[in-house]
C-alpha positions in Angstrom: -8.4 -23.4 -6.7 -7.8 -25.7 -9.6 -5.7 -24.5 -12.6 -5.3 -25.8 -16.1 -2.3 -27.9 -16.9 0.8 -26.1 -18.3 1.5 -27.3 -21.8 4.8 -25.5 -22.1 7.5 -28.2 -22.2 10.4 -27.5 -19.8 13.1 -28.6 -22.2 11.8 -26.3 -25.0 11.4 -23.5 -22.5 15.0 -23.9 -21.5 16.1 -23.8 -25.2 14.1 -20.6 -25.8 15.6 -19.1 -22.7 19.2 -20.0 -23.7 18.6 -18.4 -27.1 17.6 -15.1 -25.4 20.6 -15.2 -23.1 22.9 -15.8 -26.1 21.5 -13.0 -28.3 19.6 -10.6 -26.0 21.8 -9.6 -23.2 23.5 -6.2 -23.2 26.9 -5.6 -21.7 27.0 -2.9 -18.9 30.1 -1.5 -20.6 28.0 -0.4 -23.5 25.9 1.8 -21.3 29.0 3.7 -20.2 30.4 3.9 -23.8 27.2 5.5 -25.2 26.6 7.6 -22.0 23.2 6.0 -21.6 21.4 7.3 -18.4 20.2 4.1 -16.9 17.1 4.5 -14.8 16.8 8.0 -16.2 19.4 9.0 -13.7 22.4 11.3 -14.3 25.9 10.3 -13.3 25.7 12.2 -10.0 22.5 10.4 -9.0 20.1 13.2 -9.9 17.1 12.5 -12.1 17.0 13.4 -15.8 14.6 16.3 -16.1 11.7 15.2 -18.4 8.8 17.4 -17.2 7.4 19.9 -14.8 4.8 19.6 -12.0 3.0 21.7 -9.5 2.1 18.7 -7.4 4.8 17.4 -5.1 8.3 18.4 -4.4 10.8 15.9 -2.9 13.8 17.8 -1.5 16.7 15.9 0.1 20.0 17.8 -0.7 21.5 20.9 -2.2 23.9 21.0 -5.1 26.9 23.1 -4.1 29.5 23.5 -7.0 28.4 20.1 -8.3 28.6 18.3 -5.0 25.6 17.0 -3.0 25.2 18.9 0.3 23.0 16.8 2.7 19.9 18.5 4.3 16.9 17.4 6.3 14.3 16.0 3.9 11.4 18.1 2.9 8.2 16.9 1.2 5.6 19.4 0.0 2.1 18.9 -1.6 1.4 21.9 -3.8 3.7 24.0 -1.7 2.4 22.8 1.7 4.9 21.1 3.9 3.5 17.7 4.8 4.5 18.3 8.4 2.3 21.4 8.5 -0.6 19.5 7.0 -0.4 16.7 9.6 0.1 19.2 12.5 -3.0 21.1 11.4 -5.1 17.9 11.3 -3.8 16.9 14.8 -4.7 20.3 16.2 -8.3 19.8 15.0 -8.3 16.0 15.7 -9.7 15.0 12.4 -9.1 12.7 9.4 -7.3 14.3 6.5 -6.7 11.9 3.6 -9.7 13.1 1.7 -8.6 16.7 2.2 -5.2 15.9 0.9 -6.8 14.2 -2.1 -8.8 17.4 -2.8 -5.6 19.5 -2.5 -3.7 17.3 -5.0 -6.4 16.7 -7.5 -8.1 20.2 -7.4 -5.1 22.4 -6.6 -6.0 24.1 -3.3 -7.1 23.3 0.2 -10.9 23.1 0.5 -13.0 25.3 2.8 -15.5 23.5 5.1 -18.3 23.5 2.5 -16.1 22.2 -0.3 -14.6 19.5 2.0 -18.0 18.3 3.2 -19.3 18.1 -0.4 -16.1 16.2 -1.5 -16.4 13.7 1.4 -20.0 13.1 0.6 -19.2 12.5 -3.1 -16.5 9.9 -2.1 -19.0 8.2 0.3 -21.6 7.9 -2.4 -19.0 6.4 -4.8 -17.7 3.7 -2.4 -20.1 0.9 -3.4 -18.9 -1.3 -6.3 -21.2 -1.9 -9.2 -23.9 -4.6 -8.8 -22.4 -8.1 -8.8 -18.9 -6.7 -9.4 -17.5 -8.5 -6.4 -19.0 -11.8 -7.5 -18.1 -11.5 -11.2 -14.8 -9.7 -11.2 -13.2 -10.7 -7.8 -14.7 -13.9 -6.6 -14.8 -15.8 -9.9 -11.0 -15.4 -10.5 -9.4 -14.8 -7.1 -5.7 -13.9 -7.0 -2.9 -14.9 -4.7 -1.6 -11.4 -5.0 -4.1 -8.6 -4.3 -2.1 -6.1 -6.4 -2.8 -8.1 -9.6 -6.5 -8.3 -8.7 -6.5 -4.5 -8.0 -5.1 -3.9 -11.5 -7.5 -6.2 -13.1 -10.5 -4.8 -11.2 -9.4 -1.3 -12.2 -9.4 -2.3 -15.8 -12.8 -4.0 -15.4 -14.4 -0.8 -14.1 -13.9 0.6 -17.6 -16.8 -1.6 -18.7 -19.1 -0.1 -16.1 -18.5 3.5 -17.1 -20.9 5.2 -19.5 -18.1 7.6 -20.7 -14.8 5.8 -20.2 -12.7 7.4 -22.9 -13.3 11.2 -22.7 -10.2 12.9 -21.4 -11.5 16.2 -20.2 -10.5 17.5 -16.8 -14.1 17.0 -15.6 -14.3 13.4 -16.7 -10.9 12.4 -15.3 -11.8 14.0 -12.0 -15.1 12.1 -12.0 -13.3 8.8 -12.6 -10.5 9.6 -10.2 -12.9 10.4 -7.3 -14.7 7.1 -8.1 -11.5 5.1 -8.0 -10.3 6.8 -4.8 -13.6 5.8 -3.2 -13.6 2.2 -4.5 -10.0 1.1 -4.0 -10.5 0.3 -0.2 -13.5 -1.9 -1.1 -11.7 -3.7 -4.0 -8.6 -4.5 -1.9 -10.6 -5.7 1.1 -12.9 -7.9 -1.1 -9.9 -9.3 -3.0 -8.3 -10.0 0.4 -11.4 -11.9 1.6 -11.4 -13.9 -1.7 -7.7 -14.8 -1.1 -8.5 -15.9 2.4 -11.3 -18.2 1.2 -9.7 -19.7 -1.9 -6.0 -19.8 -1.1 -5.7 -19.6 2.7 -8.6 -21.9 3.6 -10.2 -19.3 5.9 -13.6 -17.8 6.1 -14.6 -14.6 4.3 -16.1 -11.6 6.0 -17.7 -9.2 3.4 -18.7 -6.0 5.1 -20.5 -3.2 3.4 -18.6 0.1 3.1 -20.0 3.0 5.1 -20.5 6.2 3.1 -20.3 8.3 6.3 -16.8 7.1 7.4 -13.4 8.2 6.2 -11.2 6.1 4.0 -9.0 4.9 6.9 -12.1 4.0 8.9 -13.6 2.1 6.0 -10.4 0.1 5.4 -10.3 -1.1 9.0 -14.0 -1.8 9.0 -13.9 -3.8 5.7 -10.8 -5.8 6.5 -11.3 -6.9 10.1 -13.7 -9.8 10.8 -15.7 -7.9 13.4 -15.4 -4.6 11.6 -14.3 -2.8 14.8 -11.5 -0.4 15.4 -10.5 2.5 17.7 -10.3 6.1 16.7 -6.5 6.3 17.3 -6.0 3.2 15.1 -7.9 4.9 12.3 -6.2 8.2 12.7 -2.8 6.5 12.5 -3.8 4.8 9.3 -5.1 8.1 8.0 -1.7 9.7 8.6 0.0 6.8 6.8 -2.3 7.3 3.8 -1.5 11.0 3.7 2.3 10.3 3.7 2.0 7.9 0.8 -0.4 10.1 -1.3 2.2 11.7 -3.5 6.0 11.8 -4.1 6.7 13.8 -7.2 6.4 12.9 -10.8 9.7 10.9 -11.0 8.8 7.9 -8.9 8.2 4.8 -11.0 4.4 4.5 -10.7 3.6 8.2 -11.1 5.9 8.3 -14.1 4.0 5.3 -15.5 0.8 7.3 -15.2 2.5 10.2 -17.1 3.8 7.9 -19.9 0.5 6.1 -20.4 -1.6 9.2 -20.1 0.6 11.0 -22.7 -0.6 8.4 -25.2 -4.2 9.5 -24.9 -5.4 6.3 -23.2 -8.2 6.1 -20.7 -8.0 6.6 -16.9 -8.6 3.0 -16.0 -5.7 1.8 -18.2 -3.3 4.4 -16.9 -4.1 3.7 -13.3 -4.0 -0.1 -13.8 -0.5 0.4 -15.3 0.5 2.4 -12.2 -0.8 -0.4 -9.9 1.3 -2.9 -11.8 4.4 -0.6 -11.4 3.8 -0.2 -7.7 3.7 -3.9 -7.1 7.4 -4.3 -7.9 9.7 -5.0 -4.8 11.9 -2.1 -5.9 8.9 0.3 -5.4 5.8 -0.3 -3.4 6.6 -3.9 -2.4 9.7 -2.7 -0.4 7.9 -2.5 3.0 7.4 -6.3 2.9 11.1 -6.8 2.6 11.6 -4.7 5.7 9.0 -6.6 7.7 10.5 -10.0 6.8 14.0 -8.8 7.6 12.9 -7.6 11.1 11.2 -10.9 11.7 14.6 -12.5 11.2 16.4 -10.0 13.3 13.9 -10.5 16.2 14.3 -14.3 15.9 18.1 -14.3 15.9 18.9 -11.5 18.4 18.3 -12.6 22.0 18.5 -9.1 23.6 17.0 -6.4 21.3 18.4 -3.7 23.6 22.0 -4.9 23.3 23.6 -2.6 20.7 26.6 -5.0 20.3 24.4 -8.0 19.6 22.2 -6.1 17.2 25.2 -4.7 15.4 26.8 -8.1 15.1 23.7 -9.5 13.4 23.5 -6.4 11.1 27.1 -7.1 10.1 26.1 -10.6 9.1 23.3 -9.1 6.9 25.7 -6.7 5.3 28.2 -9.5 4.7 25.5 -11.5 2.9 25.6 -14.4 5.4 22.3 -13.5 7.0 19.1 -12.1 5.5 18.3 -12.9 1.9 22.0 -12.7 0.9 21.6 -9.3 -0.8 23.8 -7.5 1.7 21.2 -4.9 2.1 19.5 -3.6 5.2 16.0 -2.9 4.0 14.3 0.4 5.0 17.6 2.3 5.0 18.6 4.8 2.3 16.8 6.7 -0.4 17.7 8.0 -3.9 16.9 11.7 -2.9 16.7 12.0 0.9 20.0 12.2 2.8 19.7 13.3 6.4 16.1 12.3 6.8 13.0 11.1 5.0 10.1 13.3 6.3 7.6 10.5 5.7 9.6 8.2 8.0 10.0 11.0 10.6 6.3 11.9 10.6 5.2 8.2 10.7 7.6 7.3 13.5 6.3 10.2 15.6 2.6 9.3 14.9 3.2 5.6 15.6 5.0 5.9 19.0 1.9 6.6 21.2 -0.1 3.6 19.8 3.0 1.4 20.0 3.2 2.3 23.7 -0.4 1.5 24.3 -0.3 -1.8 22.4 2.8 -3.0 24.3 5.0 -2.9 21.1 7.5 -0.3 22.3 10.3 -2.8 22.3 9.7 -3.6 18.6 9.7 0.1 17.7 12.9 0.6 19.8 14.5 -2.1 17.7 13.6 -0.3 14.5 15.1 2.9 15.8 18.2 1.1 16.9 18.8 -0.4 13.5 18.2 3.0 12.0 20.8 4.5 14.2 23.4 1.7 13.8 23.2 1.2 10.1 25.2 4.2 8.7 28.2 3.4 10.9 28.1 -0.2 10.0 28.0 0.7 6.3 31.1 2.8 6.7 32.8 0.0 8.5 31.8 -2.9 6.3 31.4 -1.3 2.8 33.3 2.0 3.0 30.1 3.9 2.3 30.7 7.3 3.9 27.7 9.3 3.2 24.5 10.3 5.1 21.9 7.5 5.1 18.5 7.8 6.7 15.6 5.5 7.3 13.0 5.7 4.5 9.3 5.4 4.9 9.3 1.6 4.4 11.2 1.2 7.7 8.1 2.3 9.6 5.1 1.8 7.3 5.2 -2.0 7.6 5.5 -1.8 11.4 2.4 0.5 11.4 0.4 -2.0 9.3 1.6 -4.8 11.5 0.6 -2.9 14.7 -2.8 -2.3 13.2 -3.2 -6.1 12.6 -3.4 -5.7 8.9 -2.4 -8.7 6.8 0.9 -8.5 4.9 -0.8 -9.2 1.6 -2.5 -5.8 2.0 0.6 -3.7 2.6 1.3 -2.8 -1.0 -2.4 -2.5 -1.9 -2.7 0.0 1.0 0.1 2.0 -0.6 -1.9 2.0 -3.9 -5.0 3.1 -2.1 -3.1 6.1 -0.8 -1.2 6.9 -4.0 -4.3 6.8 -6.2 -4.9 10.5 -5.5 -1.3 11.4 -6.6 -1.7 9.3 -9.7 -5.0 11.0 -10.7 -3.4 14.4 -10.1 -0.4 13.5 -12.3 -2.8 12.2 -15.0 -4.8 15.5 -14.9 -1.6 17.5 -15.2 -0.1 15.4 -18.0 -3.4 15.4 -20.1 -4.1 19.1 -19.5 -0.6 20.5 -20.0 1.8 17.8 -21.3 1.0 18.0 -24.9 3.4 15.4 -26.3 3.6 11.6 -26.1 6.5 10.6 -23.9 9.0 8.8 -26.1 12.6 8.6 -24.9 15.4 7.3 -27.2 17.2 3.9 -27.0 20.5 3.2 -28.6 20.1 0.5 -31.3 22.9 -2.2 -30.9 21.9 -4.8 -33.4 24.0 -5.1 -36.5 22.5 -5.5 -40.0 22.0 -9.2 -40.8 21.1 -10.9 -44.1 17.9 -12.9 -44.1 18.3 -16.6 -44.6 15.5 -19.0 -45.7 14.3 -21.4 -43.0 16.2 -24.4 -44.4 19.5 -22.4 -44.6 19.6 -21.3 -40.9 
């Protein structure tokens, strides 16, 4: 890839940056003085209540006389415990992401006829518009697939005969189409990245309308298009566990904010993709994988608790890892004793890890999960329950499936699209007001000076 020369002069850029730092920074003390709820969080860590939803419920603690009381985590989709949904699918040995998409977007679990019709609709919508891959993906390939996914989502607006109508029917039509196309977009964007940035060959497979979302992802990404049933079922469970997480998570709230303005579906979903890209949100699983690469490289005996603990202390002290002092994959804003997504994913991943000869790697993950709370008490005086979050195991699952790291966050988006569409439907149909929180103005009145007098 060749790029145009950058005409922004470094010296001038530094001057502009210094000006911002001098005039634009806000002291943290001011947030406390004006009781500003940074991150839309209350002082006790709970979220500021800004809306209502029937979609997902994230339950991780009880409030007992103003104090947090830790409990086992519980995640429900429209009232259904996610554990029950997965156990039901396991009993019948079938794929379930499409069924969960129906539940979230349409409000109830489908019967057999409804599910079959929904799956057929998704299959028919998988193919991208004619020449879309060539014109929108190959002509401007991206190093980061999330950026290309956001751009491609916006571009689909131009291929829609009715892009702006915000009825429930039209949003559902657009949502089903995006749900179907996301696996194809991310796989083609990945192949373009391989060709133009990695110096590797492209393998552009055609999506199969008869296969599930998980099967299509593995078929589209792998050079030979082959996969096993247990690989596809594990990926399906991962998609289900990432499909929804309440209205307060950053990307779903982004959908709510943009949808409240009356904008179109493609703009709202592209904004959510951009939000999810951030390392504090959907990009977190990459940090976990990189950190475990380092642990594996620097710990000789992965089964030696003392040796593993010694290296984790170095990470917490900031002398190992990325210097942040954080053990990635541990802790959550809401969950205390357990993250149900991590629990379910760990249980689903273990059989395949055993079959693939990766049990030692998974044992190391579980050992770090077990050791971290005690080390945090010892090193940082943090004496509160801390569980592994879903990022601890999702990256390992993708790695075990041979999926490239550049696709980890796009896979998250491919799952969360059903939650995003459901939140958009709810906001447009029942929200009624544009979301517009207040910000405290801090600038003082200043007299205007003519240019030569400044």
